[in-house]
N, C-alpha and C positions, 0 to 999 in steps of 0.2 A: 427486607432484602433489597438488593439493588434494583432500580428500575431498569427495564430492558432498554438497550440503546436501539435508536432508529436503525431499521434494517438497511437504509439506504447510506446510512452514514458509514510493525510488521514484526521477546524471545526471537526473532529472527524469520526470514521468510525461507519457507522450505523451498530447496532447489529441485525441481521436478523435471526430469530429462524425457523429452520425448522422442519418438523413433527417428524422425528426420531432422535435417538442418537447412536452414534457409537464411537469408538476409533480413535484418530488421533494422530499424534506424536508431542511431544515437548521435545525435549531433551537438556539436559545441555551438552555443548561441552567444552572440555578443552580449545579449541581455538576459541570459537564462539565470534563474534565481539560485541562491545558495541551497535551497532546499534540495536540489537535484543531487547535490553532494553528501547528503546526509541519508543515505538508503541502507547504511550497513547494519548489521544485525547488533542488537542490543541484549546484553545478558541481564537477566532479572535476578532477584533474591530467590526465585523459585527455579528448581532444575527443570529445564526444558529439553525436549528430545529434538535433535537436528537431523533431518534427512540427509543421508550421504548419496550424492549422485554417482551414477554409474560412470559418467563421463563428466570431465571438468569444461565448464564453459569459459570463454574470455571473459575477464572482468571488465567493467566499464572503463573507457580510456585506453583499451588494449591497442597496442601500436600496430598490430597486424590488420590493417584496414585496405580495403580495396577502394583507392581513391577514385577510381572511374565511376563507382556508384555514387549518386547523390540523391539527396531527398526527392528532388524533382523528378529524377529518372524513375526512382522507386515508385512515386506517386502515379507515374505514367504507366506501371504495371498493373495497377489496380482497376479492376472492371467498373465501368460507368454504367449503370442501368437504373431503371425506375425501381423505387422501394416497393416492397411487398408486405404491408402491414397487417393484413388479415390474420386472424386467430391469436394474437399476441396476448399472453397473460405473464405477469411477473412470476407467478407460482411455477412456470415452466423452466425457470432458472433456479434450481434449489440452491440456497445460501441461507446463512452462513453455514459452512460445514467444518468439521475438525478431520482434515484429510489424513493427517499423520497420528491421530489417535493421542495427543499429548495433552488433551483437555482444553486447548486454546482453540476456539473457532477463528475464522478467517478474519473477522473484524478486529479481535483481539491481537492476533499475529501483526496485523498491519500497524495497530497502535504501538505495540511494543517496539517494533523494528523502526518506525520512524520517529519514536521519541528521541530528542537530541541527548536527554539524560536518562539515567536509569529509571525506567518506568515502574512506579508502584503497582505491583499485581496482588491481589487477593490471595492468599495461601490457601484458602478453602475452597477456591474455584477460580478458573482463569478468568478474572475480570479485572481490567486496568482501572486503577483508581485515580492516578495522577502521573503526569510526565510533562514533557515540554515539546510542544509541535509548532511548526511554522507552516500555515496554510499558504501554498504558493498561489492560489487563486486570487487572494485579496492581501497577501503578505501580512497576515494577521497571525500574531503569537497566541497560544492557548496552553493552559495547564490542566484544565478539567476536560476529560474525554466526552462528557456529554454534550459539549459544545462542538464535537466533531461528527461528521458523516464520513463513512468510507465510500468513496466515489468510483464507479466504474468509468475509467477514462473514456471508453466508448460504452455508453449507456446500454442497458439490456434491451430495451425496445429497439435502440437503433441497430443493435446487433441482429436482432431478430428480423427487422425490415430489410437487413442487408445480406441476408443469407443463412442466419442461425435457424430460420424456420425449417430448414432441410436437415438440421443437425438431429442426433440422437438425444435422448434425455442426459446421458452421462457426459455427452460433449457439451451441452449448455452447462451442465453442473461445473465441469472443469473451467470454462469461461468465467463463469460467475463467481468462481473461488480460486483465480489464478495468481498463485503466490511463486510461479516460476519465472516471472519478468516483472520487475518493480514499476514498469511503467502502467501496468493493467490496473492496479488499485492504489488509491492514494487518499490520505487523510486530509480533508479540507473542512473549512467552516461550514457547518450545517446549512446556513441560510443560502451560501453559494452554491452548494450542491443542489439545493431546491430550486433555486433561480436557474440553474442550468437545467435541471430535470432530465428529459430525454433529447434535448436539442443537440444537433451537430453543429460544426463551426460556421455554417451557413447563416446561422441566427443566434449563436451565442458564442462569446469569447470571454475569458476570464478577465474581470476589470483590472488586474495587475498588468499593464502593457508589457512589463520587463519579463513575463512569462509566456508571451504569446507564442515566441518561436518554439519553445520547449513543448508547449501545449500542442501545437500543429505537428511538431515532429513525432510526438509520442502518438498522437492520433493516427498518423500515417502508418507508424510502425505497428500498432495493433491491428489495423485493417488489414495490412499486408501479412502478417503474422497468421491471422486467422482466416485469412483468404474471403474477407468481407468486401463487398462492392461499396461504391459511393454513388449518391444520385448526383445529377449534373450541377445542381447549385453548391452542394457541398464541396465537390471536385473543383469547381471553378473559383469559389472563394479561397480555399487552401492554396491553390496554384497561385493565386494573386497576392496573398499574404506573406507566403513564405519568403520570396525575395525582399519583401519590404520589412519583415521583422527579424530576418536573421542576418548575420554577419555577411553571408554569401549565399546565393541560391544554389550553390554547387558544394554543399557540405558532404563530406564522406560519411558513410555508415559502417558499423562494425558487425561482424558475424556473431549471432547468438542462436540459441535453440528456437525452433519454430513451434507452432502448435501443431496437434495431429491433424491431417486432413480428415480423418474419420477414425472414430473409435466406437467400440460396442459397450465397454466398460471401463469404470474409472481405473487407470493402471494403478496396481499396488506399488507402494513404495518399497524399493529393494532392501534398505538397511536403514536402521535408525542407531543413533549412539548418544548417550547423555552429554549435554554440555557440561563441562566441569564447573562446578560451582567456584567462585572466586575465593581463594584462600583468605581466610580471616586475617585482617591485619593485626599486629600486636598493638595493643593499647597504649596510647602515649599519655594516658592520664588514669587516675583511678575511677573514671567514669563507667557506668555500666554499659556493657556492649550489647547492642540490639541490632535488629535487621529491619529492612523496610517492609514490613508485614503488618498484619493486624495485631493490635494489642488488646488486653482485656479491659473492661470497664473499670475494674479495680486499679487499674494502672493509669487512669486518666489523669493528666497533668504531670506524671512522672517524666524524668528526662533520662537520657542515655546518649551513647555515642555510636555512630556507625561510620567506619572508615574515617575516623578522626573528625566527624562532623557531628555537631550537637543535634540530637533528635528529641522529640517529645511525643507523648502519647495523646492524641487529640481526636476530637470528634469533628474537627473542622480542617479543611485544606488550608493551604498557606495564604490563599487569597480570601479566606474567611467563609467561604461557602460549606455548609455542612455535608458530611458524608451522609448516606442513608441512616435513617433512625436505627440506634442501637450499634452502629459500626464505630470502631475506634482503630486508629493506624498510627504507627510509628512514622512521623515525617520530619524532615529538617525544622528545627526550631526556628 
């Protein structure tokens, strides 16, 4: 069986709409990484259910922007106070969960969504086997999901210390598995996530300097969205770095859904609908037509074609590393 992936380590991100609307940050930075433009949903060879939102939210890059609101002015709205760390336990934030019941937990949803290519997903259980990811923290490319952690942009302990200690269990679960805003969870190189640990920007910034503006902007957005406070050192360093790392200290923000101020139960999703499987392409040759799923041991070494691309049944990934013992997959030859 596949080894379980590290718990700290998007088929598409489910769009969850909460009761109220507020402002959160989406800044265009002079040095923002290409990874921010690659947050669209990816369809896999497995049929996945997509949550249908009751309200349509503006897409990123929406031109309906209140230019009077800036990152710094939004930062100024965040309460600054001493942290309250007592009583924290990671188990208080239940994750990873399968909120929409499609068989894919939060980690797999993020991996599927953030892969720049069609992610290979185990047809016998939603486990991502292979894809293409770019970790913005260190600008490193990955094809093996075991090299990645799913990072909470604002770590769970940081959230606890900043106000989540007063939340209900269901609200903490919502935060820990938030697929409603692509800023909250992000696939990154595992060692970078572990280097970051639960530190805030006062004592940890991603080594990829070109991502600093985006990182700080997203941090502010999440803190504001979830009504979390900042301590003085955290607030002070962000305020200092924003003008230094972004194109301008007065960047506009766009309107998106905000997190609920308080909830007692995890809201049920109002509707789901299957994502239509991509129509099979007519073969352009006499090659066997296959799909990017598991194959049988008896098919090991056999070749086929998927969307006019040559595939092979193999026990190894394209980089030569082995799948779990006894597993074989159709992958690009």
